C-alpha positions in Angstrom: 39.1 9.5 12.9 37.8 10.7 16.3 34.4 11.3 14.9 34.3 7.8 13.4 35.4 6.2 16.7 32.7 8.2 18.5 30.0 7.1 16.1 31.2 3.4 16.5 31.0 3.7 20.2 27.6 5.2 20.1 26.3 2.5 17.8 27.7 -0.2 20.1 26.1 1.4 23.1 22.8 1.8 21.4 22.8 -1.9 20.4 22.8 -3.0 24.1 19.3 -3.6 25.3 18.4 -2.4 28.8 17.7 -5.9 30.2 21.0 -7.4 29.0 22.8 -9.8 31.3 25.9 -11.2 29.5 24.7 -12.3 26.1 21.0 -12.4 27.2 18.5 -9.7 26.4 15.6 -10.5 28.7 12.2 -9.7 27.2 9.7 -7.5 29.1 7.1 -9.8 30.5 3.3 -9.0 30.5 2.8 -9.7 34.3 6.2 -10.8 35.8 8.3 -7.9 37.1 11.7 -7.7 35.4 14.8 -7.8 37.5 16.9 -5.3 35.5 16.6 -1.6 36.3 15.9 0.2 33.0 14.5 3.2 31.3 11.2 1.9 30.0 7.8 3.4 29.2 5.2 0.5 29.1 1.7 1.0 27.6 -0.6 -2.0 28.0 -4.1 -1.9 26.4 -6.4 -4.9 26.2 -9.7 -6.4 27.4 -10.6 -8.3 30.5 -13.5 -10.0 32.3 -14.7 -8.2 35.4 -17.9 -9.5 37.2 -18.7 -11.7 34.2 -18.6 -8.6 31.9 -15.9 -8.1 29.2 -14.5 -4.5 29.2 -11.6 -2.5 28.0 -8.5 -2.3 30.2 -5.4 -0.2 30.2 -2.2 0.0 32.3 1.0 2.0 32.1 4.3 2.2 33.9 7.2 4.5 33.6 10.5 3.2 35.0 13.6 5.5 35.4 17.0 4.0 36.0 18.9 5.9 38.6 22.2 3.9 38.8 23.3 0.7 37.1 21.6 -1.3 39.9 18.6 0.9 40.9 15.5 2.3 39.4 12.1 3.7 40.4 8.8 2.9 38.7 5.4 4.5 38.8 2.3 3.2 37.2 -1.5 2.9 37.3 -4.3 0.9 35.7 -7.9 1.2 34.6 -10.0 -2.0 34.9 -6.9 -4.2 34.4 -7.9 -7.4 36.1 -5.2 -9.3 34.2 -2.3 -7.5 35.8 -3.8 -6.2 39.1 -5.9 -9.3 39.6 -7.2 -9.3 43.2 -6.3 -5.7 43.5 -8.3 -4.6 40.5 -11.2 -2.2 40.2 -13.7 -1.5 37.4 -12.3 2.1 37.1 -9.2 4.1 37.9 -7.0 2.0 40.3 -4.4 2.9 42.9 -1.0 4.3 41.9 1.9 1.9 42.2 5.4 3.0 43.1 8.2 0.4 42.9 11.8 1.0 44.0 14.1 -1.6 42.6 17.7 -2.6 43.6 19.4 -5.4 41.7 23.0 -5.6 43.0 24.0 -9.1 42.1 24.8 -9.9 38.4 26.7 -12.9 37.0 27.1 -12.2 33.3 28.8 -15.6 32.6 25.8 -17.5 33.9 23.2 -14.9 32.7 21.9 -14.5 36.2 20.7 -11.5 38.1 18.9 -11.1 41.4 17.5 -8.1 43.3 14.9 -6.8 45.7 12.2 -4.1 45.5 9.8 -2.2 47.7 6.3 -2.2 46.1 3.8 0.4 47.3 0.2 1.1 46.3 -1.2 4.5 47.3 -5.0 4.9 47.8 -5.6 7.2 44.9 -8.1 5.1 42.9 -11.9 5.2 42.6 -13.1 3.5 45.8 -16.7 3.4 44.5 -15.4 1.3 41.5 -13.6 -1.2 43.8 -10.1 0.4 44.3 -8.6 -0.2 47.7 -9.0 2.8 50.0 -5.9 1.9 52.0 -2.1 2.1 51.7 -0.6 -1.2 50.8 3.1 -2.2 50.3 5.8 -4.7 51.0 9.0 -6.4 49.8 9.5 -8.1 46.5 12.2 -10.6 45.5 13.4 -10.6 41.9 15.5 -13.1 39.9 16.2 -14.0 36.3 18.3 -16.8 34.7 19.2 -17.6 31.1 20.3 -21.0 29.8 23.1 -19.6 27.7 25.7 -21.1 30.0 24.8 -24.7 28.8 27.3 -26.5 26.6 27.3 -25.1 23.1 27.0 -28.4 21.3 24.6 -31.1 20.3 21.1 -31.0 21.8 22.1 -28.3 24.3 22.2 -25.9 21.4 18.5 -25.8 21.3 18.1 -25.4 25.1 20.3 -22.3 25.3 17.5 -19.9 24.1 15.4 -20.7 27.2 15.3 -18.2 30.1 13.2 -17.7 33.2 12.2 -14.6 35.2 10.6 -14.6 38.6 9.1 -12.3 41.2 7.6 -13.0 44.7 6.0 -10.4 47.0 4.1 -9.8 50.2 1.8 -6.8 50.3 0.2 -6.1 53.7 -2.2 -3.3 54.3 -0.7 -0.3 56.1 -4.0 1.1 57.2 -7.4 -0.3 58.0 -8.0 -3.9 59.0 -5.5 -6.6 58.0 -5.9 -7.9 54.5 -2.6 -9.1 53.1 -1.8 -10.1 49.5 0.9 -12.6 48.5 1.9 -13.1 44.8 4.3 -15.1 42.7 5.0 -14.8 39.0 7.4 -16.6 36.6 7.9 -16.2 32.9 9.5 -18.9 30.8 10.7 -17.7 27.4 12.4 -18.9 24.3 14.3 -16.4 22.2 15.0 -17.0 18.5 17.9 -14.7 18.3 20.0 -17.3 20.2 19.4 -19.8 17.4 21.1 -17.4 15.0 24.4 -17.6 16.9 27.4 -19.0 15.1 27.6 -22.7 15.4 23.8 -23.4 15.3 23.7 -24.1 11.6 20.3 -22.4 11.4 19.6 -19.4 9.2 16.9 -17.2 10.6 15.5 -14.2 8.7 16.4 -10.9 10.3 12.7 -10.1 10.7 12.2 -13.3 12.8 15.2 -13.1 15.0 13.5 -10.7 17.6 10.7 -13.1 18.2 10.3 -14.4 21.8 7.8 -17.1 22.7 6.8 -17.2 26.3 4.4 -18.5 29.0 3.9 -17.0 32.4 2.6 -18.7 35.5 0.8 -16.3 37.9 -0.4 -16.8 41.5 -2.0 -14.3 43.8 -4.0 -14.8 47.1 -5.5 -12.8 50.0 -3.6 -15.0 52.5 -4.2 -13.3 55.8 -6.8 -11.0 57.3 -10.1 -12.7 56.9 -11.1 -13.4 60.5 -13.8 -16.1 60.7 -13.6 -17.2 57.1 -9.9 -17.7 56.6 -7.9 -16.8 53.4 -9.4 -16.6 50.0 -8.7 -19.4 47.5 -5.6 -19.0 45.4 -5.9 -17.4 42.0 -3.8 -19.5 39.6 -3.4 -18.4 35.9 -1.1 -19.0 32.9 -0.3 -16.2 30.4 1.0 -17.4 27.1 2.0 -15.1 24.3 4.6 -13.9 21.8 6.8 -10.8 21.8 8.9 -8.9 19.2 11.9 -7.5 21.1 14.3 -5.0 19.7 16.9 -2.6 21.2 14.5 0.3 21.0 11.0 -1.2 21.6 9.1 -4.4 22.2 5.7 -5.4 21.1 3.9 -8.3 22.9 0.5 -10.0 22.8 -1.0 -12.7 25.0 -4.0 -14.1 26.7 -4.8 -15.6 30.2 -6.2 -18.9 31.2 -7.3 -19.9 34.7 -5.8 -22.9 36.2 -8.4 -23.2 39.1 -11.9 -22.0 39.8 -11.0 -18.5 40.9 -8.6 -17.9 38.1 -11.0 -19.2 35.5 -13.8 -16.9 36.7 -11.6 -13.9 35.7 -10.3 -15.3 32.4 -13.4 -16.0 30.3 -12.2 -13.5 27.7 -8.8 -11.8 28.0 -6.5 -10.0 25.6 -3.2 -8.5 26.7 -1.1 -6.2 24.5 2.0 -4.3 25.4 4.3 -1.7 23.9 7.6 -1.1 25.7 9.7 1.9 24.6 13.3 1.9 25.8 13.6 5.7 25.7 17.3 5.9 26.7 18.1 3.9 23.5 16.4 6.6 21.5 17.5 9.6 23.6 20.8 8.6 25.3 20.8 11.7 27.5 17.8 10.2 29.3 19.9 7.2 30.4 21.5 6.4 33.8 21.6 9.4 36.0 24.5 8.5 38.3 
């Protein structure tokens, strides 16, 4: 009996995805930083346009959840102009370290908010365009699901929507002033919500994990260009599709420029992403405290 109860508890725990807020399992966006601290290894191959040339790109991040509300992430990139954008290089880029704290959670309204400190260390190949200076600053994080809408009529079909957002200010810590501002948002629609009781829709179990999404991405060198002023903004959209399970997520997308600067960098772009939620596979690697 005890063994059966333990097995049931383990199965229930394993069924909870890391980015769950109430009934919502937020997907792992391609660009937008997720609000939820989690145990996640992210591998992101693809191809990008750099200086009018199409080339392979790769990024990775490893996030470790420390407590229920905190985590630390480390990552790097090679020629990934889609994710690093104005901070990209054509070779090995600077290491990113992000410390996240998300203390506010409202499960009933599928809402969570947090802050983070995002730091880039000058470890990349300066000859390939990597910044040779320390850079870092605050980030604001938020996510909201529409599962608190009335569960009847037309609202049934709006409940699968969710939005995730981040906004950050990244000044240089060394050298001349050259400050980056960025804002990203990810609007998603999760089919697993349509399979809830009361929808009257039967979705094949293989289709339930599908998530359709579109991200809006902005970045700009806003301060530091004495005499010429700030650079023009870089506006892009990143549409795609994800297959999200409790143990892993697969995602694919592309990028389209919304203005001249964004279009220059998006002639040909392919983004792919594999997220491995390693604490769901190896529970001992979960929350430390």
